[in-house]
N, C-alpha and C positions, 0 to 999 in steps of 0.2 A: 575567928574562932568558930563561926557557924559551921564551917566546913568540918571541922573536927567533931563538933557535937553531932551533926547529922551522921557522920561516919561511925562515931562511937554508938549512936542509937541503932544504926542499922547492924552493927556488929552484935550488940545485945539481942536484938530480935533474931538474928541468924543463928547465934551459937549459945543463947541463954547464958551469957557470961559477960563479965565486965572487962573491957579492953585495958591494957596496961600501958601502951605506948603508940605513938603515930610518927610516921615520917611524911613530911608534906613538901612537895616540890613543884615549882611552877613550870608552865610552858615558856616558850621563848618566841619572839619574832626577830628576824634579822632585818635591820633597817637598811644596811649597805653590806656588800661583800658576799655576793651570791656564788656559791661553788668555789670560794677561795680557800676555805679552811683546809681541805685536804691537799692544796697546793702550797701549803706553807705561808699563806697570805694573811691579809688583814680583814677583820670583820667588825662591823658596828652592830651590836645586838642588845636587846632588852629582855629581861624576865617580865612576864605579865602577871596580872593578879588573879589569873585562872590557874587552878592547881589540881594535882592529883594527890590523894591522901591514902596511905596504906596504914591500916589501924588493926590492932589485935593484941595477942598475948602468946607467951610461951605455953607449950603443952609438954607433959613428960614423955608422951609417946613419940617414937622416931617417925613422925609424919608431918607433912606440910599440907594444909588445906587453905585454899584461897578462893574467895568469891568476888567476881567483878560486878559491881552495881550497873555499870553502863551496859554490859553485855547480858547481864542476869544469867551468868554461868558460874558454876563451881567446879573446881578440879582439885584432886588430891593426889599426892605422890610421895613416894619414899625419898629420903635424903640421898640415897645412892642406889643405883646410878642416876644422875640427872640426864634425862633424855628429852629431846624435843617431842612435842605432841601436836600432830596435825589437827586434832579435834579442838584443841584449845591453844592456838598460837600465841595469844596475848600473854599466857603464863611463861612462855619462853624468855621474856624480858626478866621475869623474877628469877627463874632458874639460872639465867645467864649471870646475874649478879651473885647468886649463891655459889655458882661454880667458880667465879673469880675470887670471891672471899676465901673459899677452900684453897684455891691455887696460891693465895697470899698467906696460907697458914693461919687463917682466922677461923676459929671453931664456932659453929653455931648448931642449934638442935631444932627439936620440933616447934612448930608454931601454927597458929591458924589466924587468918586475917581477912579483912574485906578491903576492896579497892573502890574508893569513891572519889568524888571531887567534881569540879565544874569545868574541867579542861576538855574540850571536844576532841574526839579521836579522828584522825585523818583530814584535819583542816590545815595542815602545814604548821602546827604550833608545837611540834616536837612532844607529843604525848608519850612517845616511847622513852625518850630521855628522862622525862619527868617521872615516869613509873620506875625506871631504873634508879634514879636518885632518891625517890621516896622509899624504895625497897631497901636500898643500902643504909639509909638513916634509920628506918624501922628496925632492921637487924641490929644495928649499932646500939639502939635503945634496949633491946631485948637481951643481946649478948655483947656487952661493951668491948670495943677494940679501939685502937689508936690509929688514926689515919687523917691527914689534913685534907682540905677541900680539893686541892688540885690532884692529889693522888686518888681521892674518891671519884672525881670527874674522870680520870683516866681509867680507873677500874670499870666505871659504868660504860665508857666507850668500848673497852675491851670485851665486855659482856655482849654488846650489840655486834661487834665485829666477829668475835670467835664463836659465840653460842647461837645467836640469831642468824649470823651470816650476812649482815648489812655492813658494807664497807664505809661506814660514815666517818667523818672527821670528828674533831673534839668540840665543835661549836655549841651543839645542842646541850651536852652534858655541862660544859663549862658555864654556859649561860644560866642553866638551872641552879648551879651551886653558887655562882658569883654575883647574881643579880642583885641590884640595890634599888630601893624605891626612888622613883622619879629621876632615875640616872641611866645613861647609856654606858655600855661597856665597849671599849675598843680593845679587841684581842689580837695580838700578834701570834698567829698560829705556828710560826717558826720556832720561836724561843719561849712561848707561852707567858710572856709578859703581858700586862694589861693596865689600862687606865680606866678610872671610873669618872665620868663626866656628868655633873649635875645638869638637868635640863632647865632652861629658863622658865620662869613662871609668866602666865599660866601654863603648866605642863600640858602639852597636847594630848588628846585621847588617841588611843590606837583603835582603829576600826578594821576589823577583818572582814572581808567579803568573800564568801565561799562561792566559787565558780560552779560548784555542783558537778565538776568534771574531775575525774581521776583517770589518767592514762592507764589503761590496763597493763601496759609494760613498764610503769614507772620505775620499778626496782631495777629491771634490766637496763633501762635507758640511763638511769643514774650510774650504773656499773660501766656502760659504754663511754659516758662522759669522763669518768675517772681513767679509763684505759686510754682514751684519746689524749688526755693530759699527760699521762705517763709516756705514751708514744711520742708526743712532742718533746718531752724531756730527752728522750733518746735521740731524736733527730737533731735537736739543738746541741746536745753533747758532742755528737759526731762532727757537726758543722764547725763547732768552736774548739773542738779538741780538749775539752775539759769536762769534769764530772758535773753533771746536773741531775739532782735527785728530785727536786721540786720546781715548779715554774717560778717560784719566788727567787730561785738561785740565778736567774737571768735578768739582766737590766733591760730597761726599755731601749736604751741605745743599741745593745747587742741584738735585741730582737728586730729592731727596725733595719739594721744592716742585712739581716739574714732572712727576713720574712718572705722575700720573693723566691727564695729557694725551698720554701715549705709547700707541702700539700695544702690546698685551699682550706679544707675542713680544719685541719690542725692549726693552721695560722689563725683562723677565726677564734678557735678555742683559747689560744694563748692571748690574743689581743683582748678578749673579754677579761680574763684573769688579771693581766697586767694593768689595764685601765681601771678595773674595779678596785684594785689596791690603791690606786691614786685617788679614786673617789672617796675611799674611806678616810685618807689623810686630809682631803678637803672637807670632809664631814666633821672631823675633829675640829678643824678651825672654825667651821660654821657654828657648832655648838658653843665653842669657847667665846665667839663673838656675839652669841645670842641671836644668830641669823638663821631662824627656822625656815625661812622662805628659800634660802640657798640650799639647805639640807634637803628640802622638798625637791628642788630642781635635780640635785644629785641622785635622788631616789628614782625619778623619772628617767634620767640618763641610764641608771643601772638597769631598769626594766627594758629599755630600748636595746641595750646591749645583750641582755638575756635572750630577748626576742630574735635579734638579728645575728649575733655572733655565737652565742651558746646554744641557741635554738632549744630552749626548754620552756618556752611559753606555749600558749594556745590561744585561739581567738577569743574565747570567754575572758581570759585574763587581760588580753590586750584591750578588749572593749572596756572592761572594768577600770583600767588604768586611765584610758583616754577620757572616759566619761567623768571620772572622779576629778580630773584636773579642770573640768568645766564648772564644778559645783563650788560655790563660795565657801571659804573656810578650810578647804583642803590644801595643806602645804605640799604634800607629795604622796605618790602611790607607786607600788611596784609589786611584782610577784614576790612570794616569800617561801623559803623552804627549797625542796628539790625541784619544784616546778612540774611541768607536764600536766597541769591542772592544780587543784588545791585552791589556795586563797590569795588575794592580794592584801597587803598591809597599807593602810592609809593613816597618815598623821593629820589629825582634824583639830581645829580650834574648838575648845569645849563648848562655846556658846553655839556653835554651828552643827553640833553632832546630830541632833534630831533631824535637822533639815537635810544634812548630808545623807543620812540613812534612807530617809523617805525618797529622795531624788534618785539615789543609786538603784534602789530596789525597783522603783517604777520604770527606770530606763532599762534595766536588765531584763525585767519580765516582758516588756514591750519587744525587746530584741529577740529573746530566746524562748519565750512562752513558758517559762518556769520561774519559780521564786529564787531570790538570791538570799540566803540566810547570812545575817551579820552578827558579829560578836564585838561588843564594845568593851575595851579593856583599859586599865590604867597600867602604868609602869610599876611593877611590883617588886617585892623583895625575893631573896633567894631561898634555896632549900633549907629546912630546918627540921629538927627533931623535937618531939613533944612527949614528955611523960605524963600520963594521965592518972 
């Protein structure tokens, strides 16, 4: 509740008025299943206890005013037409949700709001999806409409795909809406079925280690990887003589029969995705058997595959994973999110958390000459709406 109260106080200071509602949505980290979501694959993901809150009230004027606490920026715009603003690109995520609500025939009017919370931006924890989810629920509180969690997650994804222009899969938005405390979600991105798997006690801490590196071409590299996966589908469809829309449509045996006929780059991309899906299934068994050491081993294998086959790691991320596995109490480590920089996710035994952070920070600074910011998280609950 502290987050809501601080956001409500900020709103009162900013607008000299009392907020009426808030939407709160968590970030997420992917434990296994890197770049499998848009390939129709399997993902192991958790919501974290760091959130974004959108807090405010209706106003009678046909105007939207939004203030970002993190960026200390305010923008104001008319309900129509909704257009991108290069001066305030963060507001495009809000506008994208509003545009999708309108597209679905859901009416909404003027409002003013502040965006607060403790979820860091650009650390690979899906702050954009959390902002979209929080916005959708905030609008739902002000201008009630009926839509279930899955459709809301799909609406938020469409906002990012169509308005923002980022061709993401559903993983981030799904995780934000469906997260459950102290549990991992296994999501099948082909049919959107999912399982909630409680983590054994004591539930490990999630420690995010920020590499301080963000590839300047990260968005374009993400698109290249998507295009390569689609190109591989076309090649495999031609070789097999059947329709293949996603890499999930090909079996491991079919791929092994045909991989020698493929371009080396495309072969490595497919190999990563297919083996990553298998790692998720093994991860399910590991959690059900309360074997977090094996889950950690799968995480390291996932990172090695991202590094060698999908090629979306970097030397800082590789260093963080290698060093993490030498520190007592760390079950596993890997890059999380799109890659090309960003953060590693580490599953750490609660009693070893402080020691782990001290050791990883010292080693990183010794190697790279700069600090390694860390964020300690618990496995949190999903997005929710609060009326104040």
